[in-house]
PDB file of N, CA, C and O in Angstrom:
ATOM      1  N   MET A   1     118.641  97.303  91.483  1.00  0.00           N
ATOM      2  CA  MET A   1     119.306  98.958  91.797  1.00  0.00           C
ATOM      3  C   MET A   1     119.607  98.756  92.685  1.00  0.00           C
ATOM      4  O   MET A   1     119.014  98.406  93.705  1.00  0.00           O
ATOM      5  N   LYS A   2     120.938  99.007  92.379  1.00  0.00           N
ATOM      6  CA  LYS A   2     122.258  99.278  93.820  1.00  0.00           C
ATOM      7  C   LYS A   2     121.978  99.938  94.688  1.00  0.00           C
ATOM      8  O   LYS A   2     122.403  99.538  95.772  1.00  0.00           O
ATOM      9  N   TYR A   3     121.091 101.344  94.704  1.00  0.00           N
ATOM     10  CA  TYR A   3     121.140 102.387  95.943  1.00  0.00           C
ATOM     11  C   TYR A   3     119.836 101.995  96.987  1.00  0.00           C
ATOM     12  O   TYR A   3     119.813 102.235  98.194  1.00  0.00           O
ATOM     13  N   ALA A   4     118.604 101.230  96.077  1.00  0.00           N
ATOM     14  CA  ALA A   4     117.715 100.718  96.813  1.00  0.00           C
ATOM     15  C   ALA A   4     118.656  99.265  97.980  1.00  0.00           C
ATOM     16  O   ALA A   4     118.094  98.725  98.932  1.00  0.00           O
ATOM     17  N   LEU A   5     119.724  99.034  97.645  1.00  0.00           N
ATOM     18  CA  LEU A   5     120.448  97.737  98.388  1.00  0.00           C
ATOM     19  C   LEU A   5     121.867  98.550  99.217  1.00  0.00           C
ATOM     20  O   LEU A   5     122.673  98.140 100.053  1.00  0.00           O
ATOM     21  N   ASN A   6     121.670 100.005  98.445  1.00  0.00           N
ATOM     22  CA  ASN A   6     123.035  99.968  99.987  1.00  0.00           C
ATOM     23  C   ASN A   6     122.827 100.934 101.315  1.00  0.00           C
ATOM     24  O   ASN A   6     122.547 102.133 101.356  1.00  0.00           O
ATOM     25  N   SER A   7     122.997 100.251 102.091  1.00  0.00           N
ATOM     26  CA  SER A   7     122.813 100.046 103.624  1.00  0.00           C
ATOM     27  C   SER A   7     123.099 101.577 104.410  1.00  0.00           C
ATOM     28  O   SER A   7     122.614 102.058 105.434  1.00  0.00           O
ATOM     29  N   ARG A   8     124.155 102.113 103.395  1.00  0.00           N
ATOM     30  CA  ARG A   8     124.292 103.110 103.866  1.00  0.00           C
ATOM     31  C   ARG A   8     122.880 104.625 103.627  1.00  0.00           C
ATOM     32  O   ARG A   8     122.311 105.458 104.332  1.00  0.00           O
ATOM     33  N   MET A   9     122.904 104.296 102.535  1.00  0.00           N
ATOM     34  CA  MET A   9     122.244 104.747 101.480  1.00  0.00           C
ATOM     35  C   MET A   9     120.662 104.829 102.447  1.00  0.00           C
ATOM     36  O   MET A   9     120.119 105.759 103.045  1.00  0.00           O
ATOM     37  N   ILE A  10     120.333 103.545 102.263  1.00  0.00           N
ATOM     38  CA  ILE A  10     119.055 103.933 103.313  1.00  0.00           C
ATOM     39  C   ILE A  10     119.034 104.252 104.652  1.00  0.00           C
ATOM     40  O   ILE A  10     117.964 104.818 104.877  1.00  0.00           O
ATOM     41  N   GLU A  11     119.694 104.161 105.637  1.00  0.00           N
ATOM     42  CA  GLU A  11     119.557 104.983 106.516  1.00  0.00           C
ATOM     43  C   GLU A  11     120.060 106.428 106.238  1.00  0.00           C
ATOM     44  O   GLU A  11     120.040 107.217 107.183  1.00  0.00           O
ATOM     45  N   ILE A  12     120.489 106.825 105.082  1.00  0.00           N
ATOM     46  CA  ILE A  12     120.385 108.346 105.220  1.00  0.00           C
ATOM     47  C   ILE A  12     119.178 108.608 104.780  1.00  0.00           C
ATOM     48  O   ILE A  12     118.652 109.524 105.412  1.00  0.00           O
ATOM     49  N   GLN A  13     118.564 108.183 103.984  1.00  0.00           N
ATOM     50  CA  GLN A  13     117.358 108.434 103.592  1.00  0.00           C
ATOM     51  C   GLN A  13     116.117 108.032 104.687  1.00  0.00           C
ATOM     52  O   GLN A  13     115.048 108.439 104.231  1.00  0.00           O
ATOM     53  N   ARG A  14     116.007 107.578 105.562  1.00  0.00           N
ATOM     54  CA  ARG A  14     115.534 107.467 106.920  1.00  0.00           C
ATOM     55  C   ARG A  14     116.030 108.454 107.819  1.00  0.00           C
ATOM     56  O   ARG A  14     115.310 108.333 108.810  1.00  0.00           O
ATOM     57  N   GLU A  15     116.926 109.443 108.054  1.00  0.00           N
ATOM     58  CA  GLU A  15     117.295 109.753 108.813  1.00  0.00           C
ATOM     59  C   GLU A  15     117.025 110.780 108.146  1.00  0.00           C
ATOM     60  O   GLU A  15     116.866 111.600 109.050  1.00  0.00           O
ATOM     61  N   LEU A  16     116.769 111.609 106.688  1.00  0.00           N
ATOM     62  CA  LEU A  16     116.282 112.166 105.924  1.00  0.00           C
ATOM     63  C   LEU A  16     114.701 112.501 106.439  1.00  0.00           C
ATOM     64  O   LEU A  16     114.263 113.442 107.100  1.00  0.00           O
ATOM     65  N   ALA A  17     114.015 111.275 105.825  1.00  0.00           N
ATOM     66  CA  ALA A  17     113.449 111.244 106.231  1.00  0.00           C
ATOM     67  C   ALA A  17     112.187 111.475 107.318  1.00  0.00           C
ATOM     68  O   ALA A  17     111.106 112.063 107.316  1.00  0.00           O
ATOM     69  N   THR A  18     112.849 110.790 108.095  1.00  0.00           N
ATOM     70  CA  THR A  18     112.545 111.517 110.024  1.00  0.00           C
ATOM     71  C   THR A  18     112.700 113.086 109.904  1.00  0.00           C
ATOM     72  O   THR A  18     111.689 113.782 110.001  1.00  0.00           O
ATOM     73  N   ARG A  19     113.944 113.665 109.693  1.00  0.00           N
ATOM     74  CA  ARG A  19     114.305 115.037 110.244  1.00  0.00           C
ATOM     75  C   ARG A  19     113.045 115.772 109.763  1.00  0.00           C
ATOM     76  O   ARG A  19     112.414 116.454 110.570  1.00  0.00           O
ATOM     77  N   ALA A  20     112.475 115.615 107.919  1.00  0.00           N
ATOM     78  CA  ALA A  20     111.721 115.682 107.284  1.00  0.00           C
ATOM     79  C   ALA A  20     110.262 116.157 108.295  1.00  0.00           C
ATOM     80  O   ALA A  20     109.613 117.202 108.335  1.00  0.00           O
ATOM     81  N   LEU A  21     110.163 115.090 108.903  1.00  0.00           N
ATOM     82  CA  LEU A  21     108.468 114.586 109.808  1.00  0.00           C
ATOM     83  C   LEU A  21     108.777 115.621 110.667  1.00  0.00           C
ATOM     84  O   LEU A  21     107.818 116.377 110.822  1.00  0.00           O
ATOM     85  N   GLU A  22     109.949 115.986 111.392  1.00  0.00           N
ATOM     86  CA  GLU A  22     110.097 117.093 112.697  1.00  0.00           C
ATOM     87  C   GLU A  22     110.392 118.353 111.939  1.00  0.00           C
ATOM     88  O   GLU A  22     110.568 119.247 112.768  1.00  0.00           O
ATOM     89  N   ILE A  23     110.480 118.663 111.095  1.00  0.00           N
ATOM     90  CA  ILE A  23     110.357 120.247 110.896  1.00  0.00           C
ATOM     91  C   ILE A  23     108.298 120.400 110.454  1.00  0.00           C
ATOM     92  O   ILE A  23     107.617 121.328 110.888  1.00  0.00           O
ATOM     93  N   LEU A  24     107.821 119.442 109.695  1.00  0.00           N
ATOM     94  CA  LEU A  24     106.383 119.469 109.691  1.00  0.00           C
ATOM     95  C   LEU A  24     106.057 119.376 110.694  1.00  0.00           C
ATOM     96  O   LEU A  24     107.199 119.014 110.978  1.00  0.00           O
ATOM     97  N   ALA A  25     105.465 119.338 111.798  1.00  0.00           N
ATOM     98  CA  ALA A  25     105.760 119.328 112.963  1.00  0.00           C
ATOM     99  C   ALA A  25     104.365 118.796 112.884  1.00  0.00           C
ATOM    100  O   ALA A  25     103.465 119.632 112.976  1.00  0.00           O
ATOM    101  N   ILE A  26     104.035 117.521 112.725  1.00  0.00           N
ATOM    102  CA  ILE A  26     102.989 117.527 112.522  1.00  0.00           C
ATOM    103  C   ILE A  26     102.204 116.752 114.427  1.00  0.00           C
ATOM    104  O   ILE A  26     102.665 115.829 115.100  1.00  0.00           O
ATOM    105  N   PRO A  27     101.391 117.327 114.608  1.00  0.00           N
ATOM    106  CA  PRO A  27     100.998 116.480 115.854  1.00  0.00           C
ATOM    107  C   PRO A  27     100.284 115.380 115.511  1.00  0.00           C
ATOM    108  O   PRO A  27      99.430 114.902 114.765  1.00  0.00           O
ATOM    109  N   ARG A  28     101.511 115.095 116.975  1.00  0.00           N
ATOM    110  CA  ARG A  28     101.472 113.303 117.135  1.00  0.00           C
ATOM    111  C   ARG A  28      99.658 112.608 117.282  1.00  0.00           C
ATOM    112  O   ARG A  28      98.653 113.029 117.854  1.00  0.00           O
ATOM    113  N   GLY A  29      99.902 111.598 116.591  1.00  0.00           N
ATOM    114  CA  GLY A  29      98.367 111.109 116.365  1.00  0.00           C
ATOM    115  C   GLY A  29      97.578 111.253 114.863  1.00  0.00           C
ATOM    116  O   GLY A  29      96.856 110.490 114.221  1.00  0.00           O
ATOM    117  N   GLN A  30      98.072 112.570 114.650  1.00  0.00           N
ATOM    118  CA  GLN A  30      96.758 113.166 113.333  1.00  0.00           C
ATOM    119  C   GLN A  30      97.432 113.036 112.575  1.00  0.00           C
ATOM    120  O   GLN A  30      98.498 113.651 112.565  1.00  0.00           O
ATOM    121  N   GLN A  31      96.938 111.829 111.242  1.00  0.00           N
ATOM    122  CA  GLN A  31      98.054 111.459 110.083  1.00  0.00           C
ATOM    123  C   GLN A  31      97.144 111.990 109.079  1.00  0.00           C
ATOM    124  O   GLN A  31      95.915 112.050 109.118  1.00  0.00           O
ATOM    125  N   ARG A  32      97.876 112.329 108.260  1.00  0.00           N
ATOM    126  CA  ARG A  32      97.988 113.340 107.069  1.00  0.00           C
ATOM    127  C   ARG A  32      98.840 112.505 105.710  1.00  0.00           C
ATOM    128  O   ARG A  32      99.665 111.592 105.680  1.00  0.00           O
ATOM    129  N   LEU A  33      98.043 113.493 104.464  1.00  0.00           N
ATOM    130  CA  LEU A  33      98.406 112.695 103.429  1.00  0.00           C
ATOM    131  C   LEU A  33      99.829 113.515 103.142  1.00  0.00           C
ATOM    132  O   LEU A  33      99.886 114.733 103.310  1.00  0.00           O
ATOM    133  N   LEU A  34     100.780 112.863 102.768  1.00  0.00           N
ATOM    134  CA  LEU A  34     102.319 113.561 102.199  1.00  0.00           C
ATOM    135  C   LEU A  34     102.055 113.140 100.610  1.00  0.00           C
ATOM    136  O   LEU A  34     101.379 112.192 100.211  1.00  0.00           O
ATOM    137  N   LEU A  35     102.896 114.273  99.698  1.00  0.00           N
ATOM    138  CA  LEU A  35     103.719 113.952  98.712  1.00  0.00           C
ATOM    139  C   LEU A  35     105.526 113.873  98.597  1.00  0.00           C
ATOM    140  O   LEU A  35     106.089 114.967  98.596  1.00  0.00           O
ATOM    141  N   ASP A  36     106.030 113.155  98.543  1.00  0.00           N
ATOM    142  CA  ASP A  36     107.190 112.739  98.281  1.00  0.00           C
ATOM    143  C   ASP A  36     107.619 112.913  96.978  1.00  0.00           C
ATOM    144  O   ASP A  36     107.209 112.232  96.038  1.00  0.00           O
ATOM    145  N   VAL A  37     108.561 113.947  96.879  1.00  0.00           N
ATOM    146  CA  VAL A  37     108.595 114.209  95.565  1.00  0.00           C
ATOM    147  C   VAL A  37     110.162 113.739  95.258  1.00  0.00           C
ATOM    148  O   VAL A  37     111.226 113.957  95.838  1.00  0.00           O
ATOM    149  N   GLY A  38     109.818 113.036  94.140  1.00  0.00           N
ATOM    150  CA  GLY A  38     111.885 112.850  94.426  1.00  0.00           C
ATOM    151  C   GLY A  38     111.876 111.478  94.838  1.00  0.00           C
ATOM    152  O   GLY A  38     113.014 111.008  94.830  1.00  0.00           O
ATOM    153  N   ALA A  39     110.713 110.426  95.306  1.00  0.00           N
ATOM    154  CA  ALA A  39     110.487 109.356  95.791  1.00  0.00           C
ATOM    155  C   ALA A  39     111.478 108.591  96.080  1.00  0.00           C
ATOM    156  O   ALA A  39     111.849 108.349  97.229  1.00  0.00           O
ATOM    157  N   GLY A  40     112.102 108.048  94.803  1.00  0.00           N
ATOM    158  CA  GLY A  40     113.195 107.269  93.704  1.00  0.00           C
ATOM    159  C   GLY A  40     112.654 106.091  94.570  1.00  0.00           C
ATOM    160  O   GLY A  40     111.558 105.821  94.078  1.00  0.00           O
ATOM    161  N   THR A  41     112.884 105.294  95.581  1.00  0.00           N
ATOM    162  CA  THR A  41     112.891 103.880  95.118  1.00  0.00           C
ATOM    163  C   THR A  41     111.701 103.662  97.051  1.00  0.00           C
ATOM    164  O   THR A  41     111.303 102.700  97.707  1.00  0.00           O
ATOM    165  N   GLY A  42     111.656 104.413  97.115  1.00  0.00           N
ATOM    166  CA  GLY A  42     110.725 104.390  97.936  1.00  0.00           C
ATOM    167  C   GLY A  42     110.624 104.138 100.005  1.00  0.00           C
ATOM    168  O   GLY A  42     109.755 103.999 100.866  1.00  0.00           O
ATOM    169  N   ILE A  43     112.600 104.233  99.872  1.00  0.00           N
ATOM    170  CA  ILE A  43     112.992 104.755 100.832  1.00  0.00           C
ATOM    171  C   ILE A  43     112.560 105.434 102.136  1.00  0.00           C
ATOM    172  O   ILE A  43     112.651 104.844 103.213  1.00  0.00           O
ATOM    173  N   SER A  44     112.012 106.885 102.005  1.00  0.00           N
ATOM    174  CA  SER A  44     110.854 107.963 102.867  1.00  0.00           C
ATOM    175  C   SER A  44     109.858 107.074 102.696  1.00  0.00           C
ATOM    176  O   SER A  44     110.264 105.921 102.841  1.00  0.00           O
ATOM    177  N   GLY A  45     108.997 107.140 102.507  1.00  0.00           N
ATOM    178  CA  GLY A  45     107.425 106.833 101.852  1.00  0.00           C
ATOM    179  C   GLY A  45     107.054 105.080 103.124  1.00  0.00           C
ATOM    180  O   GLY A  45     105.958 104.747 103.574  1.00  0.00           O
ATOM    181  N   SER A  46     108.426 104.357 103.339  1.00  0.00           N
ATOM    182  CA  SER A  46     108.269 103.633 104.192  1.00  0.00           C
ATOM    183  C   SER A  46     108.461 104.260 105.589  1.00  0.00           C
ATOM    184  O   SER A  46     108.080 103.430 106.415  1.00  0.00           O
ATOM    185  N   ILE A  47     108.880 105.345 106.166  1.00  0.00           N
ATOM    186  CA  ILE A  47     108.694 105.971 107.363  1.00  0.00           C
ATOM    187  C   ILE A  47     108.277 106.642 107.213  1.00  0.00           C
ATOM    188  O   ILE A  47     108.636 107.433 108.086  1.00  0.00           O
ATOM    189  N   LEU A  48     107.232 107.326 106.299  1.00  0.00           N
ATOM    190  CA  LEU A  48     105.847 108.039 106.121  1.00  0.00           C
ATOM    191  C   LEU A  48     104.730 106.962 107.263  1.00  0.00           C
ATOM    192  O   LEU A  48     104.075 107.222 108.272  1.00  0.00           O
ATOM    193  N   SER A  49     105.028 105.358 106.235  1.00  0.00           N
ATOM    194  CA  SER A  49     103.996 104.389 106.259  1.00  0.00           C
ATOM    195  C   SER A  49     104.163 103.944 107.933  1.00  0.00           C
ATOM    196  O   SER A  49     103.167 103.672 108.603  1.00  0.00           O
ATOM    197  N   GLU A  50     105.652 103.907 108.542  1.00  0.00           N
ATOM    198  CA  GLU A  50     105.839 103.616 109.336  1.00  0.00           C
ATOM    199  C   GLU A  50     105.204 104.072 110.617  1.00  0.00           C
ATOM    200  O   GLU A  50     104.984 103.334 111.577  1.00  0.00           O
ATOM    201  N   THR A  51     104.756 106.155 110.503  1.00  0.00           N
ATOM    202  CA  THR A  51     104.522 106.777 111.531  1.00  0.00           C
ATOM    203  C   THR A  51     103.446 107.226 111.334  1.00  0.00           C
ATOM    204  O   THR A  51     103.079 108.334 111.724  1.00  0.00           O
ATOM    205  N   GLY A  52     102.453 106.044 110.390  1.00  0.00           N
ATOM    206  CA  GLY A  52     101.033 106.574 110.036  1.00  0.00           C
ATOM    207  C   GLY A  52     100.477 107.076 109.391  1.00  0.00           C
ATOM    208  O   GLY A  52      99.310 107.389 109.627  1.00  0.00           O
ATOM    209  N   HIS A  53     101.051 107.333 108.395  1.00  0.00           N
ATOM    210  CA  HIS A  53     100.779 108.505 107.235  1.00  0.00           C
ATOM    211  C   HIS A  53     100.602 107.950 105.745  1.00  0.00           C
ATOM    212  O   HIS A  53     101.378 107.010 105.568  1.00  0.00           O
ATOM    213  N   MET A  54     100.022 108.163 104.903  1.00  0.00           N
ATOM    214  CA  MET A  54      99.600 108.056 103.749  1.00  0.00           C
ATOM    215  C   MET A  54     100.308 108.984 102.865  1.00  0.00           C
ATOM    216  O   MET A  54     100.444 110.171 103.160  1.00  0.00           O
ATOM    217  N   TRP A  55     100.828 108.388 101.624  1.00  0.00           N
ATOM    218  CA  TRP A  55     102.038 108.860 100.534  1.00  0.00           C
ATOM    219  C   TRP A  55     101.818 109.343  99.223  1.00  0.00           C
ATOM    220  O   TRP A  55     101.182 108.310  99.015  1.00  0.00           O
ATOM    221  N   VAL A  56     101.770 109.737  98.512  1.00  0.00           N
ATOM    222  CA  VAL A  56     101.877 109.387  97.483  1.00  0.00           C
ATOM    223  C   VAL A  56     103.539 109.896  96.422  1.00  0.00           C
ATOM    224  O   VAL A  56     103.941 111.050  96.274  1.00  0.00           O
ATOM    225  N   GLY A  57     103.922 109.149  96.086  1.00  0.00           N
ATOM    226  CA  GLY A  57     105.568 109.758  95.593  1.00  0.00           C
ATOM    227  C   GLY A  57     105.783 109.883  94.079  1.00  0.00           C
ATOM    228  O   GLY A  57     105.028 109.254  93.339  1.00  0.00           O
ATOM    229  N   THR A  58     106.495 110.442  93.701  1.00  0.00           N
ATOM    230  CA  THR A  58     106.321 110.991  92.147  1.00  0.00           C
ATOM    231  C   THR A  58     108.149 111.236  92.301  1.00  0.00           C
ATOM    232  O   THR A  58     108.825 111.721  93.210  1.00  0.00           O
ATOM    233  N   ASP A  59     108.510 110.656  90.970  1.00  0.00           N
ATOM    234  CA  ASP A  59     110.047 110.501  90.205  1.00  0.00           C
ATOM    235  C   ASP A  59     110.183 110.517  88.758  1.00  0.00           C
ATOM    236  O   ASP A  59     109.671 110.057  87.737  1.00  0.00           O
ATOM    237  N   ILE A  60     111.048 111.210  89.133  1.00  0.00           N
ATOM    238  CA  ILE A  60     111.848 111.214  87.193  1.00  0.00           C
ATOM    239  C   ILE A  60     111.820 110.056  86.857  1.00  0.00           C
ATOM    240  O   ILE A  60     110.885 109.733  86.125  1.00  0.00           O
ATOM    241  N   SER A  61     112.628 109.206  87.182  1.00  0.00           N
ATOM    242  CA  SER A  61     113.187 107.934  86.829  1.00  0.00           C
ATOM    243  C   SER A  61     112.323 106.867  86.912  1.00  0.00           C
ATOM    244  O   SER A  61     112.088 106.311  87.985  1.00  0.00           O
ATOM    245  N   MET A  62     111.730 106.468  85.650  1.00  0.00           N
ATOM    246  CA  MET A  62     110.704 104.854  86.119  1.00  0.00           C
ATOM    247  C   MET A  62     111.077 103.855  86.464  1.00  0.00           C
ATOM    248  O   MET A  62     110.347 102.998  86.960  1.00  0.00           O
ATOM    249  N   GLY A  63     112.832 103.687  86.203  1.00  0.00           N
ATOM    250  CA  GLY A  63     113.603 102.654  87.438  1.00  0.00           C
ATOM    251  C   GLY A  63     113.329 102.497  88.140  1.00  0.00           C
ATOM    252  O   GLY A  63     112.780 101.441  88.455  1.00  0.00           O
ATOM    253  N   MET A  64     113.695 104.234  89.456  1.00  0.00           N
ATOM    254  CA  MET A  64     113.255 103.921  90.636  1.00  0.00           C
ATOM    255  C   MET A  64     112.064 103.268  90.855  1.00  0.00           C
ATOM    256  O   MET A  64     111.618 102.151  91.117  1.00  0.00           O
ATOM    257  N   LEU A  65     111.712 104.447  90.637  1.00  0.00           N
ATOM    258  CA  LEU A  65     109.898 104.051  90.116  1.00  0.00           C
ATOM    259  C   LEU A  65     109.497 103.069  90.941  1.00  0.00           C
ATOM    260  O   LEU A  65     108.988 103.004  92.060  1.00  0.00           O
ATOM    261  N   ASN A  66     110.239 101.513  89.204  1.00  0.00           N
ATOM    262  CA  ASN A  66     109.997 100.540  89.795  1.00  0.00           C
ATOM    263  C   ASN A  66     110.167  99.642  90.296  1.00  0.00           C
ATOM    264  O   ASN A  66     109.335  98.735  90.337  1.00  0.00           O
ATOM    265  N   VAL A  67     111.614  99.593  90.991  1.00  0.00           N
ATOM    266  CA  VAL A  67     112.235  99.259  92.058  1.00  0.00           C
ATOM    267  C   VAL A  67     111.422  99.405  93.398  1.00  0.00           C
ATOM    268  O   VAL A  67     111.536  98.611  94.332  1.00  0.00           O
ATOM    269  N   SER A  68     110.170 101.053  93.396  1.00  0.00           N
ATOM    270  CA  SER A  68     109.959 100.820  94.861  1.00  0.00           C
ATOM    271  C   SER A  68     108.299 100.166  94.741  1.00  0.00           C
ATOM    272  O   SER A  68     107.820 100.111  95.874  1.00  0.00           O
ATOM    273  N   MET A  69     107.295  99.652  93.643  1.00  0.00           N
ATOM    274  CA  MET A  69     106.460  99.273  93.633  1.00  0.00           C
ATOM    275  C   MET A  69     106.548  97.945  94.246  1.00  0.00           C
ATOM    276  O   MET A  69     105.677  97.363  94.893  1.00  0.00           O
ATOM    277  N   LYS A  70     108.237  97.384  93.818  1.00  0.00           N
ATOM    278  CA  LYS A  70     108.024  96.065  94.101  1.00  0.00           C
ATOM    279  C   LYS A  70     108.268  95.110  95.446  1.00  0.00           C
ATOM    280  O   LYS A  70     107.975  93.915  95.416  1.00  0.00           O
TER     281      LYS A  70
END
């Protein structure tokens, strides 16, 4: 999938995920189970994992989810 390999798209998704975590204002050191609606290829989920959170992703596109599972 071109989306998952586009460096600019990856950068944007990572920035959005980071900003979403800031908005949630989860206290540092506290892990949460988060739902990523529209998870796509899982780019945002990687940020959630990197920051110590567990996450579940869902997406309407089976193709996008298949990319995320690789």
